[in-house]
C-alpha positions as CSV (number, residue, x, y, z in Angstrom):
1,M,25.3,-1.0,-46.4
2,A,26.7,-5.2,-46.4
3,D,29.2,-4.2,-48.7
4,D,30.5,-1.0,-47.3
5,P,34.6,-1.6,-46.1
6,A,34.1,0.4,-43.3
7,A,31.6,-2.3,-41.7
8,P,34.1,-4.0,-38.8
9,T,34.6,-7.5,-38.4
10,T,34.9,-9.4,-35.3
11,T,35.8,-12.1,-33.3
12,A,33.8,-15.3,-31.8
13,G,31.0,-13.8,-29.4
14,Q,32.2,-10.4,-29.3
15,P,30.6,-6.9,-30.8
16,S,32.2,-5.0,-33.7
17,Q,34.2,-1.8,-31.7
18,N,33.3,-0.1,-35.0
19,P,33.3,3.4,-33.6
20,P,29.7,5.4,-33.6
21,A,29.4,7.6,-36.7
22,T,29.2,11.5,-36.2
23,T,27.8,13.8,-38.6
24,N,29.1,17.7,-39.5
25,N,27.8,19.4,-36.1
26,D,28.8,16.7,-33.6
27,V,25.8,15.1,-33.2
28,L,26.1,11.3,-32.6
29,S,24.9,9.2,-34.6
30,L,22.8,6.2,-34.0
31,Q,25.1,3.8,-36.3
32,Q,25.0,0.0,-35.0
33,F,26.5,-2.9,-35.9
34,V,25.5,-6.1,-33.9
35,V,26.6,-10.0,-34.3
36,T,24.1,-12.1,-32.0
37,D,21.3,-12.8,-34.2
38,T,23.7,-14.3,-37.5
39,L,27.0,-14.8,-36.2
40,M,27.7,-12.1,-38.6
41,A,28.9,-8.2,-38.0
42,L,25.6,-6.5,-39.5
43,D,24.5,-3.4,-39.4
44,Q,20.6,-2.9,-37.8
45,L,18.8,-2.7,-41.1
46,Q,20.6,-6.4,-42.4
47,T,18.9,-8.4,-39.4
48,P,16.4,-9.9,-40.0
49,I,15.3,-9.9,-36.8
50,S,14.6,-7.6,-33.6
51,I,17.3,-6.8,-31.6
52,T,18.4,-4.4,-28.7
53,S,21.9,-3.2,-28.0
54,V,22.7,-1.5,-24.8
55,D,26.4,-0.1,-24.0
56,R,28.4,0.8,-21.2
57,S,27.8,4.3,-21.2
58,E,24.1,4.3,-21.6
59,F,23.3,2.1,-17.7
60,E,26.0,4.4,-16.5
61,D,24.8,7.5,-17.1
62,A,21.2,6.0,-15.7
63,G,23.1,5.0,-12.7
64,A,22.9,1.4,-13.3
65,L,23.6,0.2,-9.9
66,S,22.9,-3.6,-10.7
67,F,22.6,-5.9,-13.5
68,Q,18.5,-5.9,-13.0
69,D,19.0,-2.0,-13.7
70,V,20.8,-2.7,-17.3
71,V,17.7,-5.0,-18.3
72,D,15.5,-2.8,-17.2
73,R,16.7,-0.4,-20.2
74,V,16.1,-2.9,-22.7
75,P,12.8,-3.0,-24.2
76,G,10.5,-6.5,-24.5
77,L,13.0,-8.5,-22.3
78,Q,11.8,-8.0,-18.0
79,V,13.9,-9.3,-15.4
80,G,12.1,-10.3,-11.4
81,A,13.5,-12.3,-8.8
82,Q,11.8,-14.5,-6.2
83,G,12.6,-14.0,-2.8
84,G,15.9,-12.0,-3.2
85,V,17.2,-14.5,-5.4
86,F,17.0,-16.8,-8.7
87,L,16.7,-14.0,-11.1
88,R,15.2,-14.4,-14.5
89,F,14.1,-13.4,-17.9
90,A,10.1,-13.2,-19.3
91,T,9.8,-12.1,-22.3
92,R,6.9,-12.2,-25.2
93,G,4.2,-14.1,-22.4
94,F,7.3,-17.2,-21.9
95,R,8.3,-16.4,-18.4
96,S,10.5,-20.1,-17.9
97,T,14.5,-19.0,-17.6
98,N,15.4,-21.6,-19.9
99,D,12.8,-19.7,-22.8
100,V,15.7,-17.3,-23.5
101,L,18.8,-17.9,-24.2
102,V,21.8,-16.4,-22.6
103,M,25.0,-16.2,-23.3
104,V,28.2,-14.7,-21.9
105,D,31.2,-13.4,-24.5
106,G,29.2,-16.0,-26.9
107,V,29.0,-19.1,-24.5
108,P,25.8,-20.6,-23.2
109,F,25.3,-19.5,-19.4
110,R,22.9,-21.7,-18.4
111,Q,22.8,-24.6,-16.4
112,V,21.8,-28.5,-17.3
113,N,18.4,-27.8,-16.9
114,G,18.8,-24.7,-19.5
115,N,18.7,-22.1,-16.8
116,A,20.6,-19.4,-16.8
117,D,21.4,-17.8,-13.0
118,L,21.4,-14.2,-13.8
119,I,22.3,-13.3,-10.2
120,N,25.9,-14.8,-10.8
121,I,26.2,-11.6,-13.4
122,P,27.6,-8.1,-11.9
123,I,26.6,-5.3,-13.4
124,G,30.7,-4.3,-13.4
125,M,31.2,-6.8,-15.4
126,V,28.9,-5.7,-18.4
127,E,30.4,-3.9,-21.2
128,N,27.1,-4.6,-24.0
129,L,24.9,-6.0,-23.9
130,E,22.3,-7.4,-26.8
131,Y,19.0,-8.9,-26.7
132,A,18.0,-10.7,-30.2
133,K,14.0,-10.7,-30.0
134,G,12.5,-14.4,-31.3
135,P,13.9,-17.6,-31.9
136,G,17.3,-18.5,-32.8
137,S,17.5,-21.8,-32.2
138,S,18.7,-22.3,-36.2
139,V,22.5,-20.6,-34.9
140,Y,22.2,-21.2,-31.4
141,G,20.5,-24.4,-30.6
142,R,18.6,-25.3,-27.5
143,D,16.9,-23.1,-25.4
144,A,16.6,-20.3,-27.7
145,V,12.9,-20.3,-27.7
146,A,11.8,-16.4,-27.1
147,G,14.9,-14.6,-27.7
148,V,18.9,-14.6,-27.2
149,V,20.3,-12.5,-24.5
150,N,24.2,-11.7,-25.5
151,I,26.4,-10.3,-22.9
152,F,29.5,-8.9,-23.6
153,T,32.6,-8.3,-20.8
154,D,35.8,-6.9,-22.6
155,A,36.1,-3.3,-22.9
156,P,37.6,-2.1,-26.4
157,R,41.4,-2.6,-26.4
158,T,43.1,1.1,-26.0
159,D,46.2,2.3,-27.4
160,T,47.7,3.0,-23.6
161,T,46.3,1.6,-20.0
162,S,42.8,2.6,-19.0
163,G,39.9,1.3,-17.3
164,E,37.8,2.7,-14.2
165,V,36.9,2.3,-11.1
166,S,33.5,2.7,-9.4
167,V,32.2,3.3,-5.8
168,N,28.5,3.4,-5.0
169,G,26.9,3.6,-1.7
170,G,22.9,4.1,-0.9
171,S,19.5,3.0,1.2
172,F,19.0,-0.1,3.1
173,G,22.7,-0.4,3.8
174,T,23.5,-0.6,0.2
175,Y,27.5,-0.6,-1.1
176,N,29.1,-1.5,-4.9
177,G,33.0,-1.3,-5.4
178,Y,34.7,-2.3,-8.5
179,V,37.6,-1.5,-11.2
180,R,38.3,-2.2,-14.5
181,A,41.9,-2.0,-16.6
182,V,42.1,-2.3,-20.2
183,V,46.3,-3.1,-20.1
184,P,47.1,-2.7,-24.2
185,T,50.4,-5.3,-25.1
186,A,53.1,-5.2,-27.7
187,V,51.8,-7.8,-30.0
188,N,48.3,-5.6,-31.1
189,G,46.1,-7.1,-27.9
190,A,44.8,-6.5,-25.0
191,V,44.3,-8.0,-20.9
192,N,41.0,-6.7,-19.4
193,L,41.0,-7.0,-15.3
194,E,38.1,-6.6,-13.4
195,A,37.3,-7.3,-10.3
196,G,34.5,-6.5,-7.9
197,D,32.5,-6.1,-4.1
198,G,29.5,-5.6,-2.8
199,W,26.6,-6.2,-0.3
200,S,23.6,-4.9,1.1
201,D,21.3,-5.2,3.8
202,G,18.4,-5.9,1.6
203,Y,14.7,-3.7,1.8
204,E,13.1,-6.4,3.2
205,A,14.0,-7.9,7.1
206,R,16.8,-10.2,7.5
207,T,17.7,-10.1,3.4
208,S,21.0,-9.1,3.8
209,N,23.3,-10.0,0.9
210,D,26.8,-9.9,-0.6
211,N,28.7,-10.3,-3.8
212,Q,31.8,-10.9,-5.2
213,F,33.8,-11.4,-8.8
214,A,36.8,-11.0,-10.3
215,K,37.8,-11.5,-14.3
216,I,40.9,-12.0,-16.5
217,S,41.1,-12.1,-20.4
218,D,43.5,-11.8,-22.5
219,D,42.8,-11.2,-26.5
220,Q,45.9,-11.1,-29.0
221,Q,46.4,-10.7,-32.8
222,L,49.6,-13.3,-32.8
223,T,50.0,-13.1,-36.7
224,P,47.7,-11.5,-39.2
225,Y,45.7,-14.6,-39.7
226,L,45.3,-15.7,-36.2
227,N,44.0,-14.2,-32.9
228,L,43.7,-15.7,-29.5
229,R,41.5,-15.0,-26.7
230,E,41.0,-16.6,-23.2
231,S,39.1,-15.8,-20.1
232,Y,38.7,-16.9,-16.5
233,I,35.3,-15.4,-14.9
234,D,34.9,-16.1,-11.3
235,T,31.6,-14.9,-9.0
236,H,30.1,-15.8,-5.7
237,F,27.0,-14.6,-4.2
238,F,25.1,-15.1,-0.8
239,A,21.2,-14.1,0.3
240,Y,19.1,-14.6,3.3
241,R,15.8,-14.8,1.1
242,S,12.7,-13.3,1.8
243,G,8.9,-14.6,1.8
244,A,6.7,-14.5,-0.9
245,Y,3.7,-12.2,0.3
246,P,-0.1,-14.1,0.4
247,L,-2.3,-11.6,-1.9
248,L,-6.0,-10.9,-1.8
249,N,-7.4,-9.2,-4.3
250,G,-4.1,-8.2,-6.2
251,D,-2.9,-6.3,-3.0
252,I,-0.8,-7.8,0.3
253,A,-3.4,-9.6,2.3
254,F,-3.6,-9.4,6.4
255,G,-2.3,-5.9,6.3
256,L,1.6,-7.2,6.0
257,S,4.0,-4.9,6.0
258,P,5.6,-4.7,1.5
259,T,9.0,-5.3,3.6
260,A,8.3,-8.1,6.5
261,N,10.1,-11.4,5.5
262,L,7.8,-14.3,5.4
263,A,10.7,-16.4,5.3
264,V,11.7,-19.0,8.2
265,P,15.0,-18.3,9.8
266,D,18.2,-18.3,8.4
267,A,17.0,-19.2,5.1
268,F,19.9,-18.2,2.6
269,Y,20.9,-19.2,-0.7
270,K,24.3,-19.3,-2.1
271,T,26.2,-19.9,-5.1
272,G,29.3,-19.4,-7.4
273,F,30.0,-19.5,-10.7
274,Q,33.9,-20.6,-12.8
275,S,34.1,-20.1,-16.1
276,F,37.0,-20.8,-18.4
277,T,37.3,-20.0,-22.1
278,V,39.5,-20.3,-24.9
279,T,39.1,-18.7,-28.4
280,P,41.5,-19.2,-31.3
281,T,40.1,-17.2,-34.7
282,L,42.3,-18.0,-37.9
283,T,41.5,-15.3,-40.6
284,F,42.3,-17.0,-44.3
285,G,42.6,-14.2,-46.6
286,S,39.7,-11.9,-47.1
287,E,37.2,-15.1,-47.5
288,W,37.5,-17.6,-45.0
289,K,37.0,-17.5,-41.0
290,V,37.4,-19.9,-38.4
291,T,36.7,-19.6,-35.3
292,D,36.6,-23.1,-32.6
293,V,35.3,-21.5,-28.7
294,T,35.9,-23.9,-26.3
295,N,34.5,-23.5,-22.4
296,Y,34.3,-24.6,-19.5
297,N,31.6,-23.5,-16.6
298,R,30.9,-25.2,-13.2
299,F,27.8,-23.8,-10.9
300,L,27.8,-24.7,-7.6
301,R,24.4,-24.2,-5.5
302,N,23.5,-24.4,-1.5
303,Y,20.1,-23.5,-0.1
304,I,17.3,-24.3,2.4
305,G,14.1,-23.3,1.0
306,G,11.0,-22.0,3.4
307,I,9.4,-19.2,1.9
308,A,6.0,-19.9,0.4
309,V,2.5,-19.0,2.1
310,D,-0.6,-18.8,0.8
311,T,-4.3,-17.4,1.9
312,N,-5.8,-21.0,3.1
313,P,-5.5,-21.8,6.6
314,G,-3.5,-24.2,7.7
315,Y,-1.4,-23.7,4.8
316,N,2.6,-25.7,5.4
317,Q,5.2,-24.2,4.3
318,N,7.5,-25.8,1.8
319,N,10.6,-26.2,3.2
320,F,13.8,-28.1,1.6
321,F,17.3,-28.3,2.2
322,Q,19.8,-28.4,-1.6
323,A,23.2,-28.6,-2.5
324,S,23.8,-29.2,-6.2
325,V,27.7,-29.0,-8.5
326,Q,27.2,-28.6,-12.0
327,D,29.9,-29.3,-14.7
328,I,29.5,-28.2,-18.1
329,F,32.3,-28.8,-21.2
330,Y,31.3,-26.5,-24.5
331,D,33.0,-26.4,-27.5
332,D,31.6,-25.2,-30.9
333,I,33.4,-24.7,-33.9
334,N,32.4,-22.6,-37.2
335,A,34.0,-21.5,-40.5
336,S,32.5,-18.8,-42.5
337,W,32.9,-18.1,-45.9
338,T,32.4,-14.9,-47.8
339,H,32.2,-14.7,-51.6
340,K,30.7,-12.5,-54.6
341,F,29.6,-14.5,-57.6
342,G,28.9,-11.9,-59.7
343,V,26.5,-9.1,-58.6
344,V,25.2,-11.4,-55.6
345,K,27.4,-12.0,-52.1
346,N,27.4,-15.1,-50.5
347,T,27.9,-15.5,-46.6
348,F,28.0,-19.4,-45.5
349,I,28.8,-20.5,-42.1
350,F,28.5,-23.8,-40.9
351,G,29.5,-25.7,-37.7
352,G,29.4,-28.2,-34.8
353,T,28.8,-28.0,-31.2
354,Y,29.0,-30.5,-28.8
355,E,28.3,-29.9,-25.0
356,N,28.3,-32.0,-22.3
357,G,26.7,-31.4,-18.2
358,H,26.8,-33.0,-15.4
359,F,24.5,-32.6,-12.3
360,T,25.0,-33.9,-8.9
361,Q,22.7,-32.4,-6.3
362,N,22.0,-33.6,-2.9
363,A,18.9,-33.0,-1.2
364,A,16.9,-33.9,1.9
365,T,13.5,-34.8,2.1
366,V,11.5,-32.9,5.2
367,T,8.6,-34.2,7.0
368,N,6.2,-32.8,10.1
369,Q,6.5,-29.1,8.3
370,P,5.3,-26.8,11.0
371,T,2.0,-25.3,9.8
372,F,0.5,-21.1,10.2
373,N,-2.3,-19.9,10.0
374,P,-3.1,-15.9,8.4
375,P,-2.8,-13.5,10.1
376,N,0.5,-14.5,12.7
377,F,2.6,-16.8,9.8
378,G,5.7,-16.4,12.2
379,T,3.5,-19.0,15.3
380,P,3.3,-22.2,13.9
381,V,-0.1,-23.6,15.0
382,T,1.1,-27.4,14.7
383,N,4.2,-29.2,14.8
384,A,5.8,-26.4,16.4
385,Q,8.0,-28.8,18.3
386,F,10.1,-29.2,14.6
387,Y,9.9,-25.9,14.1
388,P,11.1,-23.9,11.6
389,Y,11.9,-26.9,9.3
390,G,10.5,-29.7,9.9
391,V,11.9,-32.7,10.6
392,V,14.7,-32.9,8.5
393,G,15.4,-36.9,6.4
394,A,18.0,-38.6,4.9
395,N,19.7,-37.2,2.1
396,V,19.1,-38.4,-1.9
397,Q,21.2,-37.8,-4.3
398,T,20.3,-37.2,-7.7
399,W,22.8,-37.5,-11.0
400,I,21.8,-36.2,-14.5
401,Y,23.8,-36.8,-17.3
402,Q,23.6,-35.0,-20.5
403,P,25.6,-34.5,-23.7
404,V,24.1,-32.9,-26.8
405,T,25.3,-32.9,-30.1
406,S,24.7,-30.8,-32.7
407,G,25.5,-29.8,-37.0
408,Y,24.3,-26.5,-38.1
409,A,24.8,-24.1,-41.5
410,E,22.9,-20.9,-42.4
411,E,23.2,-19.0,-46.1
412,R,23.2,-15.5,-46.4
413,A,22.9,-14.0,-50.1
414,E,22.3,-10.3,-50.8
415,L,21.2,-8.7,-54.1
416,G,21.6,-5.2,-54.1
417,D,19.4,-4.1,-51.6
418,F,17.8,-7.6,-51.2
419,S,19.2,-10.4,-49.0
420,L,18.4,-13.8,-48.2
421,L,18.6,-16.1,-45.1
422,L,18.3,-19.7,-44.6
423,G,19.6,-22.0,-41.7
424,A,19.3,-25.1,-39.9
425,R,20.4,-26.9,-36.8
426,Y,20.4,-30.5,-36.0
427,D,20.6,-30.9,-32.1
428,Q,20.4,-34.5,-30.4
429,A,20.4,-34.9,-26.4
430,F,21.2,-37.8,-24.6
431,Q,19.5,-37.8,-20.8
432,R,20.2,-40.4,-18.2
433,L,19.0,-39.8,-14.5
434,A,19.8,-41.5,-11.8
435,N,18.5,-41.3,-7.6
436,S,20.7,-42.8,-5.0
437,S,16.9,-43.8,-3.2
438,L,16.7,-46.5,-6.7
439,T,18.3,-49.2,-8.2
440,Q,16.8,-48.3,-11.6
441,F,17.7,-45.5,-13.5
442,G,16.1,-43.5,-16.6
443,Q,17.2,-42.2,-20.1
444,Q,16.0,-41.4,-23.4
445,T,17.5,-39.7,-26.1
446,V,15.2,-37.2,-28.0
447,S,16.4,-35.1,-31.4
448,A,14.7,-31.8,-33.6
449,V,16.0,-30.0,-37.0
450,S,15.5,-26.1,-36.2
451,P,14.6,-24.6,-39.8
452,R,14.9,-20.6,-40.2
453,V,14.2,-18.3,-43.5
454,S,14.2,-14.9,-43.8
455,L,14.0,-12.5,-46.3
456,T,15.3,-8.6,-45.7
457,D,14.8,-5.7,-48.0
458,D,16.3,-2.1,-48.1
459,F,12.9,-0.9,-49.9
460,Y,13.9,2.5,-49.3
461,N,17.7,4.8,-49.5
462,G,16.6,8.1,-49.4
463,A,19.5,11.3,-49.0
464,S,19.3,11.2,-45.2
465,D,16.6,8.5,-45.0
466,Q,16.5,4.7,-45.0
467,A,14.0,2.0,-44.6
468,S,13.8,-1.9,-44.4
469,V,11.2,-4.6,-43.9
470,F,11.9,-8.5,-43.0
471,V,10.2,-11.4,-42.9
472,S,10.8,-14.5,-40.8
473,F,9.9,-18.0,-39.9
474,S,12.1,-20.4,-37.3
475,K,11.6,-22.8,-35.2
476,S,13.2,-23.8,-31.9
477,F,13.8,-26.9,-29.7
478,K,13.8,-27.3,-25.8
479,P,15.1,-30.6,-24.5
480,L,13.4,-30.4,-21.2
481,A,15.7,-31.8,-17.9
482,P,14.3,-35.1,-16.5
483,S,13.4,-35.5,-12.9
484,S,11.5,-37.6,-10.3
485,S,8.6,-37.7,-8.5
486,T,7.5,-39.8,-5.5
487,S,3.7,-40.6,-5.1
488,G,2.1,-42.8,-2.8
489,G,5.5,-43.9,-1.6
490,V,6.1,-44.6,-5.5
491,T,9.1,-42.9,-7.5
492,V,8.9,-42.4,-11.0
493,F,10.8,-40.9,-13.7
494,E,9.8,-37.6,-15.7
495,L,11.3,-38.0,-19.1
496,L,9.9,-35.5,-21.2
497,H,9.8,-34.5,-24.6
498,P,11.3,-31.6,-25.7
499,E,9.1,-28.4,-26.6
500,I,8.8,-27.5,-29.8
501,A,8.2,-23.6,-31.2
502,D,7.5,-22.1,-34.4
503,S,7.7,-18.2,-34.4
504,Y,6.7,-16.2,-37.4
505,E,7.3,-12.4,-37.1
506,L,7.2,-8.9,-39.4
507,G,8.8,-6.4,-39.3
508,F,10.4,-2.6,-39.9
509,K,13.0,-0.8,-38.9
510,G,14.4,2.9,-40.2
511,Y,17.1,5.5,-39.5
512,D,15.6,9.0,-40.1
513,D,17.8,12.0,-40.3
514,N,21.5,10.7,-41.0
515,R,21.0,8.2,-38.5
516,K,20.0,10.3,-35.8
517,I,16.7,8.2,-35.1
518,F,16.3,4.8,-34.9
519,W,12.9,3.3,-35.0
520,E,10.8,-0.3,-35.3
521,T,8.5,-2.1,-35.4
522,S,7.3,-5.9,-35.5
523,V,4.5,-7.9,-35.1
524,Y,4.6,-11.5,-34.3
525,Q,3.3,-14.8,-33.0
526,I,5.0,-18.0,-31.4
527,E,3.0,-21.7,-31.4
528,K,4.6,-23.9,-28.9
529,V,4.1,-27.4,-28.7
530,N,4.2,-30.4,-26.0
531,A,4.9,-27.7,-24.2
532,Q,5.7,-28.7,-20.0
533,T,3.0,-26.9,-17.6
534,F,2.8,-27.4,-13.9
535,Y,-0.1,-27.2,-11.5
536,R,-0.7,-27.8,-7.6
537,I,-2.8,-30.3,-7.0
538,N,-2.3,-29.5,-3.1
539,T,-0.3,-27.7,-0.9
540,L,2.9,-29.3,-1.3
541,N,2.5,-31.4,-4.7
542,Y,2.3,-30.9,-8.7
543,L,2.2,-33.0,-11.5
544,I,2.5,-32.0,-15.0
545,S,0.4,-31.5,-17.7
546,Q,1.0,-31.5,-21.3
547,D,-0.1,-28.2,-23.1
548,E,0.2,-26.0,-26.1
549,Q,1.4,-21.8,-26.0
550,R,0.5,-19.1,-28.5
551,A,2.2,-15.9,-28.1
552,R,0.8,-13.0,-30.2
553,G,2.0,-9.4,-30.3
554,V,3.3,-6.2,-31.5
555,E,6.3,-4.6,-30.1
556,A,7.4,-0.8,-31.6
557,S,10.9,1.4,-30.2
558,V,12.2,5.0,-31.4
559,E,15.4,6.3,-29.8
560,F,16.3,10.1,-31.4
561,R,19.6,11.8,-30.9
562,T,18.4,15.1,-32.5
563,T,21.3,17.3,-30.6
564,N,24.4,17.1,-29.1
565,W,22.6,17.3,-25.9
566,L,19.2,15.1,-25.9
567,D,18.9,11.6,-26.5
568,L,15.3,9.8,-25.8
569,Y,14.1,6.9,-26.1
570,L,10.2,5.6,-26.5
571,D,9.0,1.9,-26.4
572,Y,5.7,-0.1,-26.6
573,A,4.9,-3.9,-26.9
574,Y,1.9,-5.2,-26.8
575,N,1.7,-9.7,-25.8
576,D,-0.9,-11.8,-25.8
577,A,0.0,-15.3,-24.8
578,I,-2.0,-17.9,-23.4
579,N,-3.0,-21.9,-23.0
580,V,-4.1,-23.0,-25.9
581,N,-4.7,-26.8,-24.7
582,Y,-4.4,-27.4,-20.8
583,V,-5.9,-30.2,-19.3
584,T,-5.2,-31.5,-16.3
585,S,-6.7,-34.4,-14.3
586,T,-9.7,-32.1,-13.2
587,L,-9.8,-28.9,-15.2
588,N,-10.0,-27.5,-18.5
589,L,-7.7,-25.0,-18.6
590,S,-7.4,-23.8,-21.9
591,D,-7.5,-20.3,-23.1
592,N,-5.8,-19.1,-19.7
593,Q,-3.6,-16.0,-19.6
594,I,0.0,-17.5,-19.4
595,A,0.8,-16.5,-15.9
596,M,2.3,-13.2,-15.0
597,N,2.3,-12.3,-18.3
598,P,1.6,-8.5,-18.5
599,R,-0.4,-7.9,-22.5
600,N,0.5,-4.1,-22.3
601,T,4.3,-2.7,-21.5
602,A,5.7,0.5,-22.2
603,G,9.0,2.6,-21.3
604,A,10.0,5.7,-22.0
605,G,13.8,8.1,-21.3
606,A,15.6,10.8,-21.6
607,D,19.4,11.9,-21.3
608,L,20.1,15.7,-20.8
609,T,23.5,16.7,-21.1
610,H,24.2,20.4,-21.0
611,G,28.3,20.9,-20.2
612,N,29.4,19.0,-16.9
613,W,25.8,18.7,-16.1
614,G,23.8,15.4,-17.1
615,L,19.9,13.9,-16.0
616,D,18.8,11.0,-16.9
617,V,15.1,10.2,-16.0
618,S,13.5,6.7,-17.3
619,A,9.9,5.7,-16.6
620,N,8.6,1.8,-16.8
621,F,5.0,0.9,-17.1
622,T,3.8,-3.0,-17.0
623,G,0.7,-3.6,-17.2
624,T,-2.2,-5.8,-15.4
625,R,-2.1,-9.3,-14.8
626,A,-3.5,-13.0,-14.2
627,L,-1.0,-14.1,-11.1
628,R,-2.3,-17.7,-12.2
629,D,-2.8,-20.1,-14.9
630,D,-4.0,-23.0,-13.0
631,V,-7.4,-21.8,-11.9
632,L,-10.3,-21.0,-13.8
633,N,-10.2,-17.7,-12.0
634,S,-6.8,-16.1,-11.4
635,E,-6.4,-12.9,-9.2
636,I,-5.4,-9.8,-11.4
637,L,-2.8,-8.1,-10.2
638,P,-2.3,-3.9,-11.1
639,S,-0.5,-1.9,-13.1
640,Y,2.5,-0.2,-11.9
641,L,4.6,2.5,-12.9
642,I,8.1,2.8,-11.9
643,T,10.4,5.7,-12.7
644,N,14.0,6.8,-11.7
645,A,16.4,10.1,-12.3
646,V,19.8,10.6,-12.1
647,L,21.7,13.7,-11.8
648,S,25.7,13.8,-13.3
649,Y,28.2,16.2,-12.8
650,T,31.5,15.4,-14.8
651,Y,34.8,17.3,-13.4
652,K,37.9,16.0,-15.2
653,H,38.2,11.6,-15.4
654,A,35.4,12.0,-12.4
655,T,31.9,11.6,-12.8
656,Y,29.4,12.1,-9.6
657,Q,25.9,10.9,-9.3
658,V,23.3,11.0,-7.0
659,G,19.6,9.3,-7.8
660,V,16.9,7.7,-6.4
661,D,14.9,4.7,-8.2
662,N,10.7,4.5,-7.4
663,I,10.5,8.0,-7.2
664,G,6.7,7.3,-6.4
665,N,7.4,4.8,-3.9
666,I,5.4,2.1,-5.8
667,V,4.0,-1.8,-4.0
668,Y,4.5,-3.6,-6.5
669,I,4.0,-7.3,-7.0
670,S,7.0,-8.4,-9.2
671,D,7.1,-12.1,-9.6
672,N,5.3,-15.1,-8.9
673,L,7.0,-18.9,-9.3
674,S,5.3,-20.7,-6.7
675,G,1.6,-21.2,-8.5
676,D,0.0,-20.3,-5.5
677,N,-1.7,-16.7,-4.3
678,N,1.5,-15.1,-3.5
679,G,4.3,-13.1,-5.4
680,S,7.5,-10.9,-4.3
681,T,7.4,-7.5,-4.0
682,G,10.0,-4.5,-6.0
683,E,12.4,-2.7,-4.1
684,P,10.2,0.4,-3.0
685,R,12.0,4.2,-3.1
686,S,15.7,3.7,-2.5
687,F,18.3,6.8,-3.1
688,F,22.3,6.1,-3.6
689,G,25.6,8.1,-4.6
690,K,28.2,7.2,-7.1
691,V,31.6,8.2,-8.4
692,I,33.3,6.6,-11.3
693,Y,36.9,7.4,-12.0
694,R,38.0,6.9,-15.6
695,F,41.8,6.7,-16.2
């Protein structure tokens, strides 16, 4: 199968545009090539890791209105937001945003500290999403601890100009619209143009938001040997923030409405993202390909906080004022060589990466903050004269300078149905931190080697069925952004050693009934050492503990496309993620379940079509989970089930949709990032209508 001449070729970071295979009864098969795991275009059965791919047609059929709706279709990947912003991924027990490497068109989409600000990814820009579960540091370097999410934005090349216009409106004063167009060119290429705008009043009080984006890319096959892609992305997002809710016994305390807003007035979050990428790809015959990805990203953030409350009387709201600019230059050059030595097919990839990040932050100190007692959190009981924020002090400027240099190599050898993959990467990061309130600075150099070895065997190839087994071991590396902290009037630099994780995985995959059914299951264990865990010592201050963490679990999914009118899927994941060695200055918190990690998650969905009509129904289950891991007996949040339904009608070039999200109107706590007994609520029942016109 890997030697199939119909297997697609890819440019850097782009998924193949191989057309889906069909059987003689025109039932669409599930043939799928992916590129995220190994930088090679491989069939699903050839990849030594579990990979899920969601393309545009799938999430459009499901009536997705946001990037979060797209992610809800991906088994094993959770997404949540705090205060309506700070959208982040969680997977396999790890909740830190920088435990999952997010890429856009093969370029890391991360700030200097590794966090991916997912609120800057609009749905109108997403063509395809691939999620490679488990570490990927041997190829991608830092932050690929629990997985790699690669988001592709270019629509396939077409012979004539094509595109679509989409408009939707719904509950809570929500509106979104975008236009996409693909313009073919005379030199065997295409120009992609995309733009969009949207706003919403928000389902909580005083949480209106708006967003805009624009993107242009030019992908040209200039000669038989040279392909050149250039792209520019510009996105903007603004939102008034909501507050976290105090919780007791896993439920919202004091009879507060789940759509209330406990944030101080005018707390907001404003962000912008600009990206420019140039990717030339040289192909020499059938064996050599050289790709260089040069990218510049800028992240702009400006926000006012003041959202956290607790069940303890006399809790101060944690107010802050911050604005930051981050400029990141990235260049990755790699070469691949494919050659057959007798009966052994060899693919060798080697390359190097240089990334240089500059971070500048202005933050005002705040004192004499108002104090609030439950149940009336809107009226301060002390420092009322300084309502709402307190006394805003002098600005403090912080600078971080962080260049990272890397080299990597990967070898894949195939002998019949058996393949061996060996890879290794070396990363070295220099970190320098300075602060305007201090005369000294802190700096350090950290490095790590991330090896990888995996075996894949297509142990069964029948007339209409196929199955493979894979086993994999890899290390991952995550340097932690330097910071400073002040205690007793003394400011010290926090220069933290990088986190290192070992990952083991065993899995089985298969196609049945001429690729109309795809199934996979795997068991895994990830062991992270030198994990940095923050624990609260009082209402406003945290300390850092060196921790060891371990996640063990099993994942399984199956997709059926057994007729030309029905497509359905099922998935389930069990994960046991604990803090193995978590000792603070006062407590031994070892064996605590990692906060907000559900041991059981599951999903199911069906897409039915009949003539011009379509019905898409999906349900996602999240099990019970501990609210905190920095106390001895944490609250346990209840499980919840979110069910959505979308009815579609297509006539000529237009598709009309009506849908409802969260049919049961479940009130649930979707996230908690504060380390307190509080959390953010998920969106209640909402209705929408949508029109997509394709040309």
